[in-house]
N, C-alpha and C positions, 0 to 999 in steps of 0.2 A: 492341908488344902489341894483340890487334884491339880496336876500340873496341865495347862490349856493344851489343846491340839487341832493341829491344823491339818482340816477334813478335804481334799479335792472331792467333787462328788462328779462324775460321770452320767449323763441322761444320756438311756439309749433307747434308739428309735431302728429297727429295721437294720437291729447289727450294729450302727454305727453310733459314735459320742455325738450328741448335738445340742446344742445351746438357744435360746431365744430369750426374748424379752416379755415378763408379766407372761410365761406361759404360752406364747405367740410369737410368728415368726423364726421356726428353728430352723439351723444353719450349723450344717454337716462340722465338726472338731476333729475326729480322729479315730483312730480303730482303737475301741477301748482297753484292749489286753496291752498293746503298744506305751498308750497314755499313761496305763497303770503303773507298765515296768520302769515310766521316765518318773514318775512320781514319785514310786521307791525307794528309788536311787536319789531323790531331790531330798530328802528327808519327809515325807507325808506319816503322818500316824496313824491314818488310819484311809480307806478307800470307802465311798460311799455309790452302789451302781445302782441305775432306777429305770425301770423300763417304760419307761412314762408311757405308751398308749397300752399298756398291756391289760391293766382294769379296763378301757376304753373299747378294744376289741375281744375282746373276753378272753386271751390268751394266759397260757400261762408265763413266768418269767423262763426265762431261756438258760435248762439245766447244762447243755453243753457249753456256754460262757463260764459261768460257776467254776464248771469244772479245769478249763485250761486257765480259769486267773489263780486256782488254787494250786495249782504246780510253775505259775510262771511269779510269784508274788509272796511274799515272807511276813506282811502285815495284816491286820485283822479287815476284813471288809463284810461291809453289810451289803445284802440286795435284797432289793423290793419290784414290786410289780406286779398284778393280780394276783398276789399271796390272799387266798381264800377259806384255806382248810390249816389241819393239823397235818393231815399228809403230804401239804406242798410244803409247808415248813420242812416237815423231816427229808424230804427229797433233798430239798436245799444244800440243809446242813450236812446229807451224808456228800452230794455231789463239792464239798469244801467250803461252804460259807460259813463264816462268823458267825453272824447275824442276821436276823429277816428283819424287813420293813413292811409295817402295815398300814394304812392308810382307808380306801374305802370301806374295805371287807370287814376293819376295824368300827367305823363309826356304823355300818348295816348290824354288825351283830359284834358285842362289845365283849361278850362272855369267850368271845375267839381269842382275845389275848388272855386269862385267865387261864383258859387251856394250854394253850401253847405254853406260857410259863412255867405250869404243872408240870409240865411233861420235859421240857429242855431244859429249865432255868429261866429266871427274869433278863440274866446276863445276853439273853439272846435275842430278845424283843424290844426292838424301836418301835415306837409308833410315829409316824410322820405326820405332821401337823401342816396341810395347806390355808393360809388365816388372811381373812381382808378384812379391813377396815371398812362397816355399812352405817355412814349416819352414825358415826361416835362412836359404834360397838365393833367389837373382833369376835366374826365368826369364821366357823370351820368350813372349807367346801371339800370336797371328792372328786372322782373321775376325773383327774389329772387338772384339777380347778375349773373343773365347767358346773359343778353343783353345787349349791349356796343351800347348808343344811339346817336345820334349827341349833345346833349347839353353839353357844357364844365359846369361844375360846377361853375363856379363863375356864367355867363349868367342866370344859372338856376334860384337858389338864388335872383336874380334880379326881376325876373320874378314873384317867388314864393311872394317876396312882394308887386308886382304893383299886384296881382290877390283877394289878400287878406289872405293871410295863418296867422295861428296866431302863428307858431313856427316853428320850425325845426328839427329835429332830423338826425343827419350828422353821418352816419357810414364810416370808411373808410376801404374799405375792402383788402388794403394793410397790414392794421396794422392789423384786425380781427381776436382774437382769441391771438395772438402773446405775448401777454404778455409784449411786450417790451416798453410801453407805447402809449401814445394817438398821435395823428398822427397833431404835433404840430403844422407846417408850411402850412397844410392844412386848419386845425381850426382859426390861427391868420389871412390867407387871407380872409375867408367866412365872420369872427364873425367882419371884419375891415368896411365892406361891407353893412353887415346886420342889419339890428334895429328891429328886432324880437328875441324874447329867443332861443336863440341855445343849444339842448344836444346834447352834443361830445359823440360817439361810438365806440368801436374797438380799443382794445391794454391794457385797463387798466391791469397792472398785481401787482401794491402792492401800499400802500398809497401815494408813493412819488411822483407815475403818477399822483395822483389828484390836489395832491400840485401843481406840474408843470402846470397842465391842467387851472387851475385856478388863479394861478399867470401870465399864459405867454399869455393866451388869455381871450376875453369878453366873452363867452361864460357861462353860465346860470346854467347849467345841467352835469352832470357826469353820464355817462349811463355804466355799467357792467353787467356781468354775469357769465361765469364762476369762477370767483373770490366768488362771491358770494353762488353760488349753489355747491360749493364743499367745501365750508367753509374753504377759506384759509383765507378771510378778511373779518370780521362783520363789518357792518353797523356801529352802536355803535361807535368799536375802530376806525375805519375812519373818525367819526364824531369827535372825541373826538382830534384826531390827526392833524385835520384841524384845528379843535379851535386852538391848541397849536400852530399851523404856522400862527395863526392871520387872518383866512380865515373866513367869516361872512356867516355860515350853516344855515340851518333852527333846 
């Protein structure tokens, strides 16, 4: 069985790390490179950096940030935001990223996933899904959670598996930033049908939420932001707590 991973997420806007609630009301959390260095020291398994306004504003993810990170940290990191072509991926991987995260571009042109996987290997293709429950059905949203698509979340997950995605980063918009716990119902439904590694995102508020996540679903990664950014929980304490609960962490 894969060991469970603890993954801080750094949402980037205008070069700063920010965090909001349900994708709104953003507040600044610090410098992304300094935060990244702190998380490496504290035992993070991987890091995820998402340029959250890149798609909305039509910009590309910041190559300079990736180059700085590759010099400063020694754990795998994923970069996302505004990636829309094989050329974008090539530039980010050359700059030092280990994986890329696609969201809006993958929904708009699913074949892009296959093209990237064939050229660079599916291990570097992470597809981020922002999902929200509407009248009892889970739907995929794009453009930073602004646009509802016609894709039901479970159908999109099945399609991603067929296209060659290597991993899924699944964010519950309903739970994001609430600190009420992960969206266990949705994560159970997805992890039961998906053979790919899944990173759960949205709702972490305390250590017990991670124990619940890893004991009640098959996801392999737990992602959080504000609880780490604002020093509510340290990664080292969280890992110690998970080990006490007999959860196999890295």
